[in-house]
ROVOLUM-781334 format. One record per atom (N, C-alpha, C): atom name; x, y, z; chain; residue in one letter; residue number from 1. Coordinates in nm, 2 decimals. Atoms other than C-alpha are relative to their C-alpha. Layout:
<atoms>
{atom 'CA',{X,Y,Z},'A','a',NUM}
...
</atoms>
This chain:
<atoms>
{atom 'N',{0.15,0.01,-0.02},'A','m',1}
{atom 'CA',{12.59,-9.77,6.93},'A','m',1}
{atom 'C',{-0.08,0.09,-0.08},'A','m',1}
{atom 'N',{0.07,-0.10,0.07},'A','g',2}
{atom 'CA',{12.49,-9.45,6.77},'A','g',2}
{atom 'C',{0.00,-0.02,-0.15},'A','g',2}
{atom 'N',{-0.01,0.02,0.15},'A','t',3}
{atom 'CA',{12.61,-9.55,6.42},'A','t',3}
{atom 'C',{-0.09,-0.11,-0.04},'A','t',3}
{atom 'N',{0.09,0.10,0.04},'A','a',4}
{atom 'CA',{12.41,-9.87,6.42},'A','a',4}
{atom 'C',{-0.14,0.05,0.00},'A','a',4}
{atom 'N',{0.13,-0.05,-0.01},'A','r',5}
{atom 'CA',{12.10,-9.69,6.52},'A','r',5}
{atom 'C',{-0.03,0.10,-0.12},'A','r',5}
{atom 'N',{0.01,-0.09,0.11},'A','a',6}
{atom 'CA',{12.16,-9.42,6.25},'A','a',6}
{atom 'C',{-0.02,-0.09,-0.13},'A','a',6}
{atom 'N',{0.01,0.09,0.12},'A','n',7}
{atom 'CA',{12.21,-9.70,5.99},'A','n',7}
{atom 'C',{-0.14,-0.06,-0.01},'A','n',7}
{atom 'N',{0.14,0.06,0.00},'A','r',8}
{atom 'CA',{11.88,-9.86,6.09},'A','r',8}
{atom 'C',{-0.10,0.09,-0.05},'A','r',8}
{atom 'N',{0.10,-0.10,0.05},'A','y',9}
{atom 'CA',{11.69,-9.54,6.04},'A','y',9}
{atom 'C',{0.02,0.04,-0.14},'A','y',9}
{atom 'N',{-0.02,-0.03,0.14},'A','a',10}
{atom 'CA',{11.86,-9.47,5.71},'A','a',10}
{atom 'C',{-0.06,-0.11,-0.09},'A','a',10}
{atom 'N',{0.07,0.11,0.08},'A','g',11}
{atom 'CA',{11.74,-9.81,5.58},'A','g',11}
{atom 'C',{-0.15,0.02,0.00},'A','g',11}
{atom 'N',{0.14,-0.02,0.00},'A','a',12}
{atom 'CA',{11.39,-9.73,5.69},'A','a',12}
{atom 'C',{-0.04,0.12,-0.09},'A','a',12}
{atom 'N',{0.03,-0.12,0.09},'A','a',13}
{atom 'CA',{11.41,-9.39,5.51},'A','a',13}
{atom 'C',{0.00,-0.04,-0.14},'A','a',13}
{atom 'N',{-0.01,0.05,0.14},'A','v',14}
{atom 'CA',{11.52,-9.56,5.19},'A','v',14}
{atom 'C',{-0.12,-0.08,-0.04},'A','v',14}
{atom 'N',{0.12,0.09,0.02},'A','a',15}
{atom 'CA',{11.23,-9.81,5.22},'A','a',15}
{atom 'C',{-0.12,0.09,-0.02},'A','a',15}
{atom 'N',{0.12,-0.09,0.01},'A','r',16}
{atom 'CA',{10.98,-9.53,5.28},'A','r',16}
{atom 'C',{0.00,0.08,-0.13},'A','r',16}
{atom 'N',{-0.01,-0.07,0.13},'A','a',17}
{atom 'CA',{11.12,-9.33,4.98},'A','a',17}
{atom 'C',{-0.04,-0.09,-0.12},'A','a',17}
{atom 'N',{0.03,0.10,0.11},'A','s',18}
{atom 'CA',{11.09,-9.64,4.76},'A','s',18}
{atom 'C',{-0.16,-0.02,-0.01},'A','s',18}
{atom 'N',{0.15,0.02,0.00},'A','l',19}
{atom 'CA',{10.73,-9.69,4.87},'A','l',19}
{atom 'C',{-0.07,0.13,-0.04},'A','l',19}
{atom 'N',{0.06,-0.13,0.04},'A','a',20}
{atom 'CA',{10.65,-9.32,4.82},'A','a',20}
{atom 'C',{0.01,0.01,-0.16},'A','a',20}
{atom 'N',{-0.02,0.00,0.15},'A','r',21}
{atom 'CA',{10.79,-9.35,4.46},'A','r',21}
{atom 'C',{-0.11,-0.09,-0.06},'A','r',21}
{atom 'N',{0.09,0.09,0.05},'A','a',22}
{atom 'CA',{10.57,-9.65,4.40},'A','a',22}
{atom 'C',{-0.15,0.05,0.01},'A','a',22}
{atom 'N',{0.13,-0.06,-0.01},'A','v',23}
{atom 'CA',{10.26,-9.47,4.53},'A','v',23}
{atom 'C',{-0.02,0.11,-0.10},'A','v',23}
{atom 'N',{0.01,-0.10,0.10},'A','i',24}
{atom 'CA',{10.33,-9.17,4.31},'A','i',24}
{atom 'C',{-0.01,-0.06,-0.14},'A','i',24}
{atom 'N',{0.01,0.06,0.13},'A','l',25}
{atom 'CA',{10.38,-9.40,4.01},'A','l',25}
{atom 'C',{-0.14,-0.06,-0.02},'A','l',25}
{atom 'N',{0.13,0.06,0.01},'A','a',26}
{atom 'CA',{10.05,-9.58,4.08},'A','a',26}
{atom 'C',{-0.10,0.11,-0.03},'A','a',26}
{atom 'N',{0.10,-0.11,0.02},'A','g',27}
{atom 'CA',{9.86,-9.25,4.11},'A','g',27}
{atom 'C',{0.01,0.07,-0.13},'A','g',27}
{atom 'N',{-0.02,-0.05,0.14},'A','t',28}
{atom 'CA',{10.02,-9.12,3.79},'A','t',28}
{atom 'C',{-0.06,-0.09,-0.10},'A','t',28}
{atom 'N',{0.05,0.09,0.09},'A','a',29}
{atom 'CA',{9.93,-9.43,3.61},'A','a',29}
{atom 'C',{-0.16,0.00,-0.01},'A','a',29}
{atom 'N',{0.15,-0.01,0.00},'A','v',30}
{atom 'CA',{9.56,-9.41,3.72},'A','v',30}
{atom 'C',{-0.04,0.13,-0.06},'A','v',30}
{atom 'N',{0.03,-0.13,0.06},'A','a',31}
{atom 'CA',{9.55,-9.04,3.62},'A','a',31}
{atom 'C',{0.01,-0.01,-0.15},'A','a',31}
{atom 'N',{-0.02,0.01,0.15},'A','i',32}
{atom 'CA',{9.69,-9.13,3.27},'A','i',32}
{atom 'C',{-0.11,-0.09,-0.06},'A','i',32}
{atom 'N',{0.11,0.09,0.06},'A','v',33}
{atom 'CA',{9.43,-9.41,3.22},'A','v',33}
{atom 'C',{-0.12,0.08,-0.01},'A','v',33}
{atom 'N',{0.13,-0.08,0.01},'A','l',34}
{atom 'CA',{9.15,-9.17,3.31},'A','l',34}
{atom 'C',{0.01,0.11,-0.11},'A','l',34}
{atom 'N',{-0.01,-0.10,0.10},'A','v',35}
{atom 'CA',{9.28,-8.90,3.08},'A','v',35}
{atom 'C',{-0.01,-0.06,-0.14},'A','v',35}
{atom 'N',{0.02,0.07,0.12},'A','l',36}
{atom 'CA',{9.32,-9.15,2.80},'A','l',36}
{atom 'C',{-0.14,-0.04,-0.03},'A','l',36}
{atom 'N',{0.15,0.03,0.02},'A','g',37}
{atom 'CA',{8.96,-9.26,2.86},'A','g',37}
{atom 'C',{-0.08,0.12,-0.04},'A','g',37}
{atom 'N',{0.06,-0.12,0.04},'A','i',38}
{atom 'CA',{8.85,-8.90,2.84},'A','i',38}
{atom 'C',{0.02,0.03,-0.15},'A','i',38}
{atom 'N',{-0.03,-0.02,0.14},'A','v',39}
{atom 'CA',{9.03,-8.86,2.51},'A','v',39}
{atom 'C',{-0.07,-0.09,-0.09},'A','v',39}
{atom 'N',{0.07,0.10,0.08},'A','l',40}
{atom 'CA',{8.88,-9.18,2.37},'A','l',40}
{atom 'C',{-0.15,0.03,-0.01},'A','l',40}
{atom 'N',{0.14,-0.03,0.01},'A','v',41}
{atom 'CA',{8.53,-9.08,2.46},'A','v',41}
{atom 'C',{-0.03,0.13,-0.08},'A','v',41}
{atom 'N',{0.02,-0.13,0.07},'A','v',42}
{atom 'CA',{8.56,-8.72,2.34},'A','v',42}
{atom 'C',{0.02,-0.01,-0.15},'A','v',42}
{atom 'N',{-0.03,0.02,0.14},'A','l',43}
{atom 'CA',{8.71,-8.82,2.01},'A','l',43}
{atom 'C',{-0.08,-0.11,-0.07},'A','l',43}
{atom 'N',{0.09,0.10,0.05},'A','e',44}
{atom 'CA',{8.46,-9.10,1.97},'A','e',44}
{atom 'C',{0.08,-0.12,-0.07},'A','e',44}
{atom 'N',{-0.09,0.11,0.05},'A','a',45}
{atom 'CA',{8.72,-9.38,1.93},'A','a',45}
{atom 'C',{-0.09,-0.12,-0.03},'A','a',45}
{atom 'N',{0.07,0.12,0.03},'A','n',46}
{atom 'CA',{8.60,-9.71,1.78},'A','n',46}
{atom 'C',{-0.02,-0.09,0.12},'A','n',46}
{atom 'N',{0.02,0.08,-0.12},'A','a',47}
{atom 'CA',{8.44,-9.89,2.07},'A','a',47}
{atom 'C',{0.01,-0.15,-0.02},'A','a',47}
{atom 'N',{-0.02,0.14,0.02},'A','s',48}
{atom 'CA',{8.48,-10.23,1.90},'A','s',48}
{atom 'C',{0.14,-0.04,0.00},'A','s',48}
{atom 'N',{-0.15,0.03,-0.01},'A','n',49}
{atom 'CA',{8.86,-10.20,1.92},'A','n',49}
{atom 'C',{0.03,-0.05,0.14},'A','n',49}
{atom 'N',{-0.03,0.06,-0.13},'A','d',50}
{atom 'CA',{8.99,-10.42,2.20},'A','d',50}
{atom 'C',{0.08,0.10,0.09},'A','d',50}
{atom 'N',{-0.08,-0.09,-0.08},'A','l',51}
{atom 'CA',{9.25,-10.16,2.32},'A','l',51}
{atom 'C',{-0.09,0.12,0.05},'A','l',51}
{atom 'N',{0.09,-0.11,-0.04},'A','v',52}
{atom 'CA',{8.99,-9.88,2.32},'A','v',52}
{atom 'C',{-0.09,-0.05,0.11},'A','v',52}
{atom 'N',{0.09,0.06,-0.10},'A','q',53}
{atom 'CA',{8.75,-10.10,2.51},'A','q',53}
{atom 'C',{0.07,-0.02,0.14},'A','q',53}
{atom 'N',{-0.08,0.03,-0.12},'A','l',54}
{atom 'CA',{9.02,-10.20,2.76},'A','l',54}
{atom 'C',{0.02,0.13,0.08},'A','l',54}
{atom 'N',{-0.03,-0.13,-0.07},'A','v',55}
{atom 'CA',{9.11,-9.83,2.84},'A','v',55}
{atom 'C',{-0.13,0.06,0.05},'A','v',55}
{atom 'N',{0.13,-0.06,-0.05},'A','r',56}
{atom 'CA',{8.75,-9.72,2.86},'A','r',56}
{atom 'C',{-0.06,-0.07,0.12},'A','r',56}
{atom 'N',{0.05,0.07,-0.11},'A','d',57}
{atom 'CA',{8.65,-10.00,3.09},'A','d',57}
{atom 'C',{0.09,0.03,0.13},'A','d',57}
{atom 'N',{-0.08,-0.04,-0.11},'A','a',58}
{atom 'CA',{8.95,-9.93,3.31},'A','a',58}
{atom 'C',{-0.03,0.14,0.06},'A','a',58}
{atom 'N',{0.03,-0.14,-0.04},'A','a',59}
{atom 'CA',{8.88,-9.56,3.32},'A','a',59}
{atom 'C',{-0.14,0.01,0.07},'A','a',59}
{atom 'N',{0.13,0.00,-0.06},'A','n',60}
{atom 'CA',{8.51,-9.63,3.39},'A','n',60}
{atom 'C',{0.01,-0.06,0.15},'A','n',60}
{atom 'N',{-0.02,0.06,-0.14},'A','f',61}
{atom 'CA',{8.61,-9.85,3.69},'A','f',61}
{atom 'C',{0.07,0.09,0.09},'A','f',61}
{atom 'N',{-0.07,-0.09,-0.09},'A','l',62}
{atom 'CA',{8.86,-9.60,3.83},'A','l',62}
{atom 'C',{-0.08,0.12,0.03},'A','l',62}
{atom 'N',{0.08,-0.12,-0.03},'A','a',63}
{atom 'CA',{8.61,-9.32,3.80},'A','a',63}
{atom 'C',{-0.13,-0.03,0.06},'A','a',63}
{atom 'N',{0.12,0.05,-0.06},'A','g',64}
{atom 'CA',{8.34,-9.52,3.96},'A','g',64}
{atom 'C',{-0.06,0.09,0.11},'A','g',64}
{atom 'N',{0.06,-0.08,-0.11},'A','p',65}
{atom 'CA',{8.29,-9.31,4.28},'A','p',65}
{atom 'C',{-0.03,0.14,-0.05},'A','p',65}
{atom 'N',{0.03,-0.13,0.06},'A','f',66}
{atom 'CA',{8.28,-9.00,4.06},'A','f',66}
{atom 'C',{-0.10,0.00,-0.11},'A','f',66}
{atom 'N',{0.10,0.02,0.11},'A','d',67}
{atom 'CA',{8.03,-9.13,3.81},'A','d',67}
{atom 'C',{-0.13,0.07,0.05},'A','d',67}
{atom 'N',{0.12,-0.07,-0.04},'A','g',68}
{atom 'CA',{7.73,-8.90,3.81},'A','g',68}
{atom 'C',{0.02,0.11,0.09},'A','g',68}
{atom 'N',{-0.03,-0.11,-0.09},'A','l',69}
{atom 'CA',{7.90,-8.64,4.02},'A','l',69}
{atom 'C',{-0.07,0.13,-0.06},'A','l',69}
{atom 'N',{0.07,-0.11,0.07},'A','f',70}
{atom 'CA',{7.78,-8.38,3.76},'A','f',70}
{atom 'C',{-0.08,-0.06,-0.11},'A','f',70}
{atom 'N',{0.09,0.05,0.11},'A','n',71}
{atom 'CA',{7.48,-8.46,3.54},'A','n',71}
{atom 'C',{-0.02,0.12,-0.10},'A','n',71}
{atom 'N',{0.00,-0.10,0.10},'A','l',72}
{atom 'CA',{7.53,-8.25,3.23},'A','l',72}
{atom 'C',{-0.08,-0.05,-0.13},'A','l',72}
{atom 'N',{0.08,0.03,0.12},'A','e',73}
{atom 'CA',{7.33,-8.24,2.90},'A','e',73}
{atom 'C',{0.07,-0.09,-0.10},'A','e',73}
{atom 'N',{-0.08,0.07,0.10},'A','r',74}
{atom 'CA',{7.61,-8.37,2.68},'A','r',74}
{atom 'C',{0.08,-0.10,0.06},'A','r',74}
{atom 'N',{-0.07,0.12,-0.06},'A','f',75}
{atom 'CA',{7.76,-8.71,2.75},'A','f',75}
{atom 'C',{0.15,0.02,0.00},'A','f',75}
{atom 'N',{-0.15,-0.02,0.01},'A','k',76}
{atom 'CA',{8.11,-8.62,2.63},'A','k',76}
{atom 'C',{0.05,0.10,0.11},'A','k',76}
{atom 'N',{-0.03,-0.10,-0.09},'A','v',77}
{atom 'CA',{8.12,-8.31,2.85},'A','v',77}
{atom 'C',{-0.01,-0.06,0.15},'A','v',77}
{atom 'N',{0.02,0.06,-0.13},'A','e',78}
{atom 'CA',{7.99,-8.51,3.15},'A','e',78}
{atom 'C',{0.11,-0.10,0.03},'A','e',78}
{atom 'N',{-0.11,0.09,-0.03},'A','v',79}
{atom 'CA',{8.25,-8.78,3.11},'A','v',79}
{atom 'C',{0.13,0.07,0.02},'A','v',79}
{atom 'N',{-0.13,-0.08,-0.02},'A','a',80}
{atom 'CA',{8.53,-8.52,3.07},'A','a',80}
{atom 'C',{0.00,0.06,0.13},'A','a',80}
{atom 'N',{0.00,-0.06,-0.13},'A','v',81}
{atom 'CA',{8.43,-8.34,3.38},'A','v',81}
{atom 'C',{0.01,-0.10,0.11},'A','v',81}
{atom 'N',{0.00,0.10,-0.11},'A','n',82}
{atom 'CA',{8.36,-8.64,3.60},'A','n',82}
{atom 'C',{0.13,-0.08,0.01},'A','n',82}
{atom 'N',{-0.13,0.07,0.00},'A','w',83}
{atom 'CA',{8.66,-8.84,3.49},'A','w',83}
{atom 'C',{0.12,0.09,0.02},'A','w',83}
{atom 'N',{-0.11,-0.10,-0.03},'A','g',84}
{atom 'CA',{8.88,-8.53,3.50},'A','g',84}
{atom 'C',{0.01,0.02,0.14},'A','g',84}
{atom 'N',{-0.01,-0.02,-0.15},'A','i',85}
{atom 'CA',{8.79,-8.47,3.86},'A','i',85}
{atom 'C',{0.05,-0.13,0.06},'A','i',85}
{atom 'N',{-0.06,0.13,-0.05},'A','a',86}
{atom 'CA',{8.86,-8.84,3.93},'A','a',86}
{atom 'C',{0.15,-0.01,-0.02},'A','a',86}
{atom 'N',{-0.14,0.00,0.03},'A','a',87}
{atom 'CA',{9.20,-8.81,3.77},'A','a',87}
{atom 'C',{0.07,0.09,0.10},'A','a',87}
{atom 'N',{-0.06,-0.10,-0.09},'A','l',88}
{atom 'CA',{9.28,-8.50,3.98},'A','l',88}
{atom 'C',{0.00,-0.05,0.14},'A','l',88}
{atom 'N',{0.01,0.05,-0.14},'A','v',89}
{atom 'CA',{9.16,-8.66,4.30},'A','v',89}
{atom 'C',{0.10,-0.12,0.02},'A','v',89}
{atom 'N',{-0.09,0.12,-0.02},'A','w',90}
{atom 'CA',{9.35,-8.99,4.25},'A','w',90}
{atom 'C',{0.15,0.05,0.00},'A','w',90}
{atom 'N',{-0.14,-0.05,0.00},'A','y',91}
{atom 'CA',{9.67,-8.80,4.16},'A','y',91}
{atom 'C',{0.03,0.08,0.13},'A','y',91}
{atom 'N',{-0.02,-0.08,-0.12},'A','a',92}
{atom 'CA',{9.63,-8.56,4.46},'A','a',92}
{atom 'C',{0.02,-0.09,0.12},'A','a',92}
{atom 'N',{-0.01,0.10,-0.11},'A','v',93}
{atom 'CA',{9.57,-8.85,4.70},'A','v',93}
{atom 'C',{0.13,-0.07,0.00},'A','v',93}
{atom 'N',{-0.12,0.07,0.01},'A','a',94}
{atom 'CA',{9.87,-9.03,4.57},'A','a',94}
{atom 'C',{0.12,0.09,0.05},'A','a',94}
{atom 'N',{-0.10,-0.10,-0.04},'A','r',95}
{atom 'CA',{10.09,-8.72,4.62},'A','r',95}
{atom 'C',{0.00,0.02,0.15},'A','r',95}
{atom 'N',{0.02,-0.02,-0.15},'A','l',96}
{atom 'CA',{9.95,-8.67,4.97},'A','l',96}
{atom 'C',{0.06,-0.12,0.08},'A','l',96}
{atom 'N',{-0.05,0.12,-0.07},'A','v',97}
{atom 'CA',{10.02,-9.03,5.07},'A','v',97}
{atom 'C',{0.15,-0.01,-0.01},'A','v',97}
{atom 'N',{-0.14,0.00,0.02},'A','a',98}
{atom 'CA',{10.37,-9.01,4.93},'A','a',98}
{atom 'C',{0.07,0.10,0.09},'A','a',98}
{atom 'N',{-0.05,-0.10,-0.09},'A','r',99}
{atom 'CA',{10.43,-8.69,5.12},'A','r',99}
{atom 'C',{0.00,-0.05,0.14},'A','r',99}
{atom 'N',{0.01,0.05,-0.14},'A','l',100}
{atom 'CA',{10.31,-8.85,5.44},'A','l',100}
{atom 'C',{0.11,-0.11,0.03},'A','l',100}
{atom 'N',{-0.10,0.11,-0.01},'A','l',101}
{atom 'CA',{10.54,-9.15,5.38},'A','l',101}
{atom 'C',{0.15,0.06,0.02},'A','l',101}
{atom 'N',{-0.13,-0.05,0.00},'A','l',102}
{atom 'CA',{10.84,-8.92,5.34},'A','l',102}
{atom 'C',{0.03,0.09,0.12},'A','l',102}
{atom 'N',{-0.02,-0.08,-0.12},'A','r',103}
{atom 'CA',{10.79,-8.73,5.66},'A','r',103}
{atom 'C',{0.08,-0.08,0.10},'A','r',103}
{atom 'N',{-0.08,0.07,-0.10},'A','r',104}
{atom 'CA',{11.02,-8.82,5.95},'A','r',104}
{atom 'C',{-0.08,-0.05,0.11},'A','r',104}
</atoms>
């Protein structure tokens, strides 16, 4: 009886670990998109390029709640600060959720 119960909990632990990995992967992907968006804005990448536009649009969407958090004089610095904070928050939240999933 004890072995069956232990096996059942072991399977749940594996499932939670897999879900935690997926959450960390998603959080990392979001942070990477935001950092790429910052780099494209700061380096003034060609906005008419489809790939540049895709990354900037995705970064703008993901940084939505953080848009205008700080209103600075220079646009590039404002984007770097606001989107950088968004990247840190998304990554930290993903790590926190993953950690909660891995608790017993």
